[in-house]
Every structure is written in C-alpha cells, then in structure tokens.
N, C-alpha and C positions, 0 to 999 in steps of 0.2 A: 315698591319697597317694604309693601305687606309679604310681597309674593315672595320676596329676596329674603327677608326674614325668615318666613316659614321654610324655606329650603334649607336655610342655614341651621335652624333648629332641628331638623330631622338626620341633617348629616351629624351633626354634633352627637345626637341621641344614639345613632348607629356605633360612631367610634366608640362612646362610652360603653355600650352594649359590649363591643368586640375588648375593650381593656378589660371590663369585668368579667367576662367570661375566661379569659386568659390567668386571671387571679384567683379564679374561685373554682373548683373543679368539685362536681358533685357525684356522688355514686351513681352509677348508670342501672345498677341492680342487675339480677341474672338473667333479665331479659334480654340484654343486650350484650351479645356476646358474637357478634359477627366481624367482618374485615372492618378494619378503620384506617381511612388511609392516611391519617397524618400519625397514626403510630402510637396514639394517646393510650389505648387498651393494650396492656401486655401481657404475657402468659409467663407464669414459670411453674416448676414442680418440685417437689421436696419429698425428701424421704420421711418416713414415719416408723416409729419402732413399735411393734404390737405384741403382746404375748398374752397368755390366758390365765387364770386362776380358778379354783375351786370356789365355791360359795357353802359356807357351813348351813346348818338347818337354820330356816328364815321362819320370821314371824306369820303366824296365819291368823290369829285371834281378831284380826284386824279385816280380813276378807268381806266383801260385800255379797259376793256369791260363793258357792259351795263347791269346788269339784268333788265329784263321787263317780267311783270306779277304777277302771285300769285304761292304759294307754299304753302302746306299744310304739315306740320310737325305734325305726331301723338302724338307727347310729347309736343312741344309748339304750336302748330294752326297754324293758316294762316297769311303769311306775305305777302304784297304786295309792289312791287318795279316798280315804274314812275320814270320820270325824265325831266328834263329841259336841252335844249341846245340851244347854239348861232348858228345862220347860218352866212356863210361866202361865198359872192360872188366872183366868179372866175374870174370877170370881173370888169371894171370900167367905168363909165359915158359912156353908153351904147347909141349906134343908133339903135333902134328898125325898122325904115325903116317907110315906108307909108302902108296905106291901112292893118294893121296890125291885125292879127287874133290871138289869143293865142289858138292853137290846144289841147294842153293838156299838164299837171301837174302831171309829176310822183313823187311820193317819193320812195327812195328804200333805206333798212337799211340792209345789208346782215347779215347772222346768222354765225358764227363761224363753218364750215364744213369740211371736207375730202372726196375725192373719194374712194370709193370702187371698187379696182381694179382686185377684184376678180370677180366681176359681171357686170362691166360696159363696154360697147360696143360700138366702134365707137365714133360718138359724142352724143350719149345717155349714160351720166354719171350717177350712182347711187351714191347718197352721204349718209354718216351718219354726223348726227348732234353730233357735240362734246360736246355740253351743255344744251340739252334740260332736263326738268324734268316735270312731268306729261304731260297728253295727251287729256285735256279737254280745253272747250270753255273759253276764258276771254273776257271781255267787254273792251274797253277804248274810250277814246276820244282825240283829238287833239286840242289843242288851242294856241291863240296867247298869248304869255307872253309879258305884260308890264314892269318886274323887269330886271334891269340892272345888268348882271353879270360881276362886276367888275375883274380887274386882281389882284387888289391890297387890300390889309387889308383896311378897311377904319380908323381904328384907327392908322394905320401904314403905309403909303404907302412905306415904305421901304421892308417891308413884301408882301408877296404874299397873296393873297385871300384864305382863306380856308371855304368851305361850307359844312353843316353837312347835316345827313341822316333824319334830323327832319326838313329840310326847306321847306317841300311842304306846310307848312299852309301860309308862305309868298309868295309862286309861286301863290296858288292859289286865295289868295286875290288880287293879279295883274294879273290874267287871263284874257283876253277880250275875241276875239273874238272866237266861237266855230268852227272850219275849217273843222272839220270831227268826224266821232264815226262809232265804229265797235261793234256788239254785240255778233258775234259768230266766234271769231278768234282763232285758233289753229296753230301753226307753224308748217311748213311742210319740210319734208327733200327733196320733188321733186325738181328736176332741173326745173328752170323757163324757158319757151319757148316763146320768142318773136316773134308773126307771125304778119306779115304786107301784105298788097296787093301791087303788082309791078305793074308797067305802064301798062300791059296788062289785068290788073285785077284779077291775080292769087295771092292765098294766098300762101306765102312763109315764113321760117322758116328767119328770120334775125338775131337772135341773142339767145344764149344759157347761162343761168346765173346760177350761183351757188345759194343754196337757199338761200330765202331773205323774207321781208315783202316788199313788192311792191305792192302799191296804189296809185290809181289814184284820184287827188284833185280836188276838184270845180275851173273850171277856172276863173269863175266871179270874184271870190274874188282874186286871184292873178293877173287879168288884172288890177284889183284897186289898190292892194297894191306895185306892180311892175312895169308894163308897164305904168302906168299913172303916175309914177315918172322920168318918163325920161327928161334928162336935172336939175334935181332937186339936191340939194346937198346930198340928202340921197343915190345916187346910184354913188357919186363919188370916195367914198373909203370904205374899209371894217369897219373901225371906226366908219365913218358916216351912214354906214348902220346897225351895229350893236346898234347903238343910237335909230336909227328910228326904226326898226324892231329885237326887243330885245329876240326873240327866240321862241322855240316851246315847249309848254307844254305837255307832255305825262302823261295821267292821268288813272290809273285804275279804273274803276268803278263796276266791279263783277267780279263774276266766277261761273262754275259749276262745283262740284265735285273736289275741289281742285284746277281747274284750270291748268295752264301751266306755269312754266318759261322757260325764253331763255334768252342766251345771245348775244346780238346786238355788231356788230361791226361797230361803229359810227366812225371810223377813215376812212372807206369805203364808209360811208353813203352819198347819193347825193340827191337834190330836182331840177328837171331838169324843165323848160319850154321850151316847143317846139313855136316858132313863126314862123308864116307864113307870110311874107310881101314884098312889092314890094322894089327895089334898082335901084336908076340910074346906068346906066352901064357905070360909067365915064371911067372906065378902057377898055371899047369895049371887053369884055371878049367872046363875039360870033364871033367877027372879021367881024361885019359888017359894020363897019365906023359910026354905031350909037352910039353915046354916051350920048344920052337924052332919049332913051327908058328905060323901066323899066324890071327888069328881077325880077320874083317872086322865093322866096329862103324862104327856112324853116331852122333856126336857132336854136339851142339848147343854152340857157343859164342857167348854171350850178350854184347850190349853194353847198357847201361842210358845215360838221359838226365839223370842227377842232377848232372851237371856244372852250369858257367855257362851262361846263356841271355840272350838280349836279343829282346824284341818290338818289332818295326818297326811304326809307325802314320803312313800318309800319309792327311792330311784334303787333300781338294781342294774348298775351298770357294768355292761361287760368289763373283765380285768384289761384288756386292752385300752379302753377308752380312758379309763382311770390313768393308766401308764401314760396315755399320749397326753392328755391335760397336765400331768405334772411335768412331762418332758417339756410342752409349750411355757410351763413359768420361766420364763429366763429373761429378768429384767437388764441383764447387761448386752446380751446379743438381739433379743427378741426371738419369734418363731417362726416355722415354716406352716404351721396351721394353726387356726384359731378356733376355740370352743366356744359354743354358746350353748346354754340349756338353763330352763328355767327353773325356779323354786330353787331348793337346796342342789344346784348343779355348777355351772361355769358361766363367767363372764370373760371379756377381753379388755385389757388394758392398751391406753394408746399415749405414746409419746410424740408431740408433734415437732418436725425439726429432727426425729430420732432422740431428741433429748429435752426433758423439760428443767424448768428453772428450780425445780426441786431437788435435783442432782447434785450431789457436791461439786460435780465439776461446774456447774453454773449454765449459764444462758449459751444456746449453740450459737456458733457465729452467722449462721444465717438469718435467725431472727434479731441478732444484734444489728445486722445490716439493713435489714426491712426496716426496723425500728429507727435508725437512724438516717433511712431515706424518706421516713413519714409515708409508706406508701397507703394508698385509699382501695382498699378492697372491694372490687365490683362484686366478684363471686369467689368464695372459697368451696371447695368441697372435697371429700375422700371417697372412692368407689372401694366397696368392699365385694371382693367376687368370690360366689359360691364354689366349693373345691367340690367341682361334680364328680370326682372320682371317690369321693368319701361319702357322698351322701345319695339318697335315692331320689329320681323325680318323683314329682306329686304333690299333693296336698299335706305332708308332713312337715315340709320346708315352709318354715314361719313365715308370713306376708310382711311382719314389719320388726324392726329392731330399734333399739333408742339409744342415744349418746347423751351423756350427761358429764360432769364434773367429777371425777372421780373421788378428789381430795375432799371437797365440799359436801358432794351429795345433791348438787343443786343443778338444774336444766340451764343448758346455755340460753344464752339473751337471744337466738334466732327461734325458740321456742315459743309458738303464739297460744297464750292461755286461752283466747276466746275460741273456743271450738262447738259453740250450740248451735244445734240442727246440722251437725256433720256427723255424720256416722263414723264410729271409732276407727273402722277400717280405712278410712279416706283423711284421718284428721291430719294437721301439720305435714301435708304432702310435700310443701316446699322444703320445709328442712329436713324432713326423716322421711325419704322415698320410698314406695312400697318396692317389693320385691320384683325386678325385671324378669320375665322369663323368656324362655327361647319362644314360645308361642303367646302372644299377650293376652290376658285375659283368660288364659286357661290354666287353671289350678293344676291339671294333671301334667303340665310340661317341667323341664327341667329348667330350675332355678338360675339366672346368670349373675346379678349382682344387685346389691343395695348401693344407692346414693345418698350420701349422707353432706347437708349444706351447713356450713359453720361460718359465713361470711360476718355477722355482726360481731360473733365470738372472737374471730380474729382481729378486726378492726379495734374493739375493746382493747384487746391485747397490745396492739400496737401504741393505742393512745394511753397505754399505762393504767386502764379503768380494770382491768381483768387478769389474775396472774395467770402464766401458762403452766397451769397446773395439768396434772395427767388425766385424760378422759377415759371413759368406761363405753362400751356396748354391750346391750344385753337384749335378749329377745323379748317380745311384749305385744301380746294380743289386742291390747287396748292402751296406745301412744296418750290418751286424754287423762289417763289416772296420773294424778301428779304428786300423791303422797308416797309414803315411802315404808318399808318393813325392816324391822330390825334384823342382824342377822347375829346369830349365837356367836358368844365366843367360847364355845366348847365343844369339840377341842379347838385348841388355841392354833389354829391352821395357817391363818391370817389377820392378826390382830389390827392391821390398820382398816379392815373390811368390817364396818358397824352398821352400813345400812344399804339397803338396794330399793330401786322402784318397785313397788308394789304391783305394777303390771309385769313384772318381771317374776315376781316371787310366787304370783299366781299362774303364769305360763307354763304348760306343759310340755311345749316343743323346744327342738333344737337343731341345731346346723353346725358344719364345720366351713370356714371360710380360709382364705387364702391369707398366709402372713407376710410378713417383711421377709422373710426369708426361703417364700415359696420358689422352686425349681423354675415354677413359669414366672418367668421375670415381669412380662407383661399384666401380669394379674395381682402382682404386689400390691397392696394399697398405698397409694401417692395423694400429697396433699397439693391439690391442684388451685392455683390461683390465677385469677384475671383480676390485674390491678392497672392503677394509674399513678404515676409520681408527682407530687405536689410542688415540683420546682416549676418556677415560671420560664 
C-alpha cells in the first residue's frame, strides 16, 4: 500500500509540473536560440527607420579627463582640442622669505597610463598610455587667461555654470600674456626621471614619475606674477587668487600629419615654484643658540588645477560630410547612410517598427499586434552594419556605440549599471556589442557591424511599462560613463536635443553605418525578435 501511494504521488507531481509548464512561460534568454522541436521559440523581423542629425556644441566643463591635441579622422577631417583651466594655490598669505630667488617653475600634467608588468623591472617601469591617438607633432601655446570662469550661471545664480565646446573664441579674445610655446610636442610613454645634483656634486635620480607633460616655464614671468604679490590680497585666499589670475589657456596652433591626441589627468596636475630664500632662525633649528641668523631654504609653492575648466572642440568637417549629414536628416523616410561623430558632431535616431508612438499617426500596426498577442521576448536585437565604402579600415573605427532613449535621455533597461572590475572597453557587452571586424581582435582590419540587444526594453514596451520612444545611437569610448552633457541651443538647429551621453560628448571618433534606405538591402538595420506566444 505504501509503495502504491508513493508511485501515485510521483505521477501526480509529474502531471502537475507539466500543466504548470504549459501555463507559465519563462524568458529563455539570449543564450537559447537553437532549434526548438515544438516551435515554442519563433523568429520575426521588422523594419526600423533611421536617420541622422547634427549635434550642437556640447558641455565640456564636466569632463573628468581633458583631451588635448589634434585628431584626424579619415571621414570627418581634423579636430582640435584645447582648454582653459583655473589654478588653485595650495597655500595662503605666503611668506617667501628674504633674498628670494625663484629657481624654477615646473608644470606637470600626467597622462592616463598603466605599468606593463610583463616587461617592467625594478624601479625602471615601462608604461602603456591609455588614451593616445596618433603619434606626430602638435604645436601649442600657453597664455594667461583674463576671463573669469564662474561657478554659477550668470542668468540664474541658483544653477551651476555650463560651458560649451565652442567657448574658445571668448577665451581667445581675453588671452593676455604668452607664457610658453612648443612646436614639436609628441606625447611620450616614457617614464620621467628627475635627476639632480647632490651635495657632493654627483648626479643622482631623485624621482621617477609616470608619463606626463612636464615643462619648465620662464621664472621671470612667475616672479612678477606670484612672488611680487607677497602680502597682497591676491594671495590671501583661493577666490582672491582666481579673480587675480584667472587661468591658463592651452591653445593648439598646428600639427603635422594629423598630430596627436592625448587625454590629460588635470586632477593630478601641478604648477610648482621652487623658491630659494633666507629665513630667520627664530626657533633655533640648528641648536646653536642664535635665533637671529638666517637659514637658506628652498621651498616649494604649489598650485593645482582643481578649479573650473573648459575643453574646446573644433571640428573642421569637409563640406561633403556636412551636406551628407543634412541629407540624412529625413524623419519621414529615413536615410541611406547614418552618421556618428563624437562631440559637437552627429548622432542617429531610431524608430522601432518604422514608426514611434510619438508620431501623429500613432502606434504602428506591427507593434499593436505584438502587444495584442502579448509576446514574450527571448531576444531582440539590431545589427548596424558599417558602410565599408565610406570609412577606412583600422583603428579609427570606434570600438563601441551606445543606444539610449532619445526622448528622455535615459539608458535602456538592458543596460547593466554594475560594471565594477570590468575594463570600459568590455563593459555591457551583452547589451552593447563591440565592433565585429573581418579579422577578430585585429583593430587594423575592417569593421563589419555592431550588435545592440534591447530585449528587456521591448518586453517593457509590450507590458506597457515603457513608451516606444525614439532611440538614438552615438559613438562612445567608455559606455560605463552614465552621466550626460548638455547640448547648446545656440544656434537653434535641433531644439529637441538638449543632452547627450557624456561618453559621446568626449569621444573624438566617428563612423558611417548603413541606414534603412541603404542600396545593400541585407545590411539595412532590422529589429530581429525571438519570441514566445503566451497563449496556452
């Protein structure tokens, strides 16, 4: 009897499990796309409408790194990146002593770099630069800026100030003293070694530093600007000094063969004045009982760059590219080509099913039918193919692009916020696939396509939790940056575009993709869906 009851219970449990499975479908995820004998998983493909639009000047005073130099894009031409930055004294109301001699003034701005542990030995480190593009000369000048960078909006002091990428003209008109010029600058990955003469006259290594821009500035100028201000209000506080000395303007004046672009770590930059002077030994440091004698001391007076800063971006687009972007901006029909360029460049707008709910015609029939059938999306994705006839193969093609809600400026629900411990180049790969190339892992080969997955986003639309808003794609060098940069409304070219992701604002790269009117029909972007129907 016990054995019969046990067998009956097992049979009942199996039947109950089968019934439950028939009435509750669970998303199988993007890893399950194989052949299904019962045809539960189905595949569908839908048109999307795509077109491009220009991006006005972008906010740059919120950049964590500062691009500096020139970059030549084979499609979009040359771009120049300069900046202006405030100096902050790390001291107040200084006493420079007597018989003062300003020995040297050193400007140091580190690059972003990592130590190559495979070849480094002892104290001689070998570095790899994280963000160097190109390897040719650039020419630049450093001026004193006489423009005060306020913390607050001049029209509304309750709001923080926003400065845009086209602000260089204002700074240039307010530039005063030329402090330094360099005609053959190439960023180097070499470790910087500081050699000094010791008390016995021997040259010894005093310090080893990571790669950086390190230059000696004229002492006469800084003696007049800083040392001669001793006892004056200009050195009594940071705010007083910033009003007195309003910043340094780094101006790009030329380049050779495309020049070089490097990202500077301004958060660790310093301007250091080494001052040799005599101080009365009032505390009898040498314990000789004489507190009236003078001790000769060399002191370091340091400034940092932690004040306000503005990056300037000057794209010199060929006239044909400007014309092509304008031609691509066809919200009614879509476009043959799609244009993506970072900064004040271009982005592409996407309408799923060829028509968004924001259009006056309402919801597309395809989406209406999907919602009525209550599809359960196992995977939804769009492949964006590179127009290989329009771009050159190689490292100038961006590795990543980013998709987001164009109407709200928010990321899609497929985006994973938790990316700790993952290199930016490999973050969110399931959602935002890297550029697939003809030769895998070879950045010099031709790019083929980007695959963007929006499974959860589409499920949310079907469930009524998300509007079928227009989406946008932009180039991005770091998809882990999730804040945004404002877009200037002057000139009023696209008043609905108020923000773009900051990773697109700071990106220098560009590409051209096939649009929904591409003559190569198999390379037109399509919304591909693997789904389950939730009817019993």
